[in-house]
C-alpha positions in Angstrom: -20.4 -41.2 185.9 -19.2 -38.2 184.5 -17.8 -39.7 181.5 -21.7 -41.3 181.0 -22.8 -37.7 181.5 -20.6 -36.3 178.7 -21.5 -39.1 176.0 -24.9 -37.9 176.2 -24.7 -34.5 176.0 -22.3 -34.8 173.2 -24.3 -34.4 170.4 -26.0 -31.1 172.0 -22.3 -29.6 172.5 -21.6 -30.1 169.0 -24.3 -28.8 167.7 -23.8 -26.0 169.7 -20.2 -25.4 168.6 -21.5 -25.9 165.1 -23.8 -22.9 165.9 -21.5 -20.8 167.4 -18.8 -21.5 164.6 -21.5 -20.5 162.1 -21.8 -17.0 163.7 -18.7 -16.5 164.7 -17.8 -16.9 160.5 -21.4 -14.6 160.0 -20.2 -11.9 162.1 -16.3 -12.0 160.4 -18.7 -11.6 157.0 -20.5 -8.4 158.3 -17.7 -7.0 159.8 -15.6 -7.4 156.2 -18.2 -5.4 154.7 -18.7 -2.6 157.4 -15.0 -2.3 156.8 -15.3 -2.0 153.1 -18.2 0.4 153.7 -15.6 2.7 155.6 -12.9 2.8 153.2 -15.2 3.7 150.6 -14.8 0.4 148.8 -18.5 -0.7 148.7 -21.6 1.1 148.8 -23.5 0.3 152.0 -26.7 -0.8 150.1 -24.8 -3.1 148.5 -23.0 -4.1 151.9 -26.5 -4.2 153.4 -27.9 -6.6 150.5 -24.3 -8.8 150.7 -25.1 -9.2 154.2 -28.9 -10.5 154.0 -30.2 -7.0 155.9 -32.3 -4.0 155.1 -30.4 -0.5 155.0 -31.7 0.0 158.6 -30.3 -3.3 160.1 -27.0 -2.9 158.6 -26.5 1.1 159.9 -27.2 -0.7 163.4 -24.3 -3.0 163.0 -22.0 0.1 162.0 -22.9 1.8 164.5 -22.1 -1.5 167.1 -19.0 -1.9 165.4 -17.9 2.0 166.2 -18.2 1.3 169.6 
């Protein structure tokens, strides 16, 4: 029964893993942009644009990372 349940849920589990992986990659990308801004290597406006975020959204992300 356990194997049958695994088979039924296999697709859902794979989709969830894919989604989590993509979210992790995106968060890592945002963290890199934040690091570049904090090192004064990239203007915050450019970083926000690269992250596809508004300036205010990017500032909030920076605050969260600093804490």
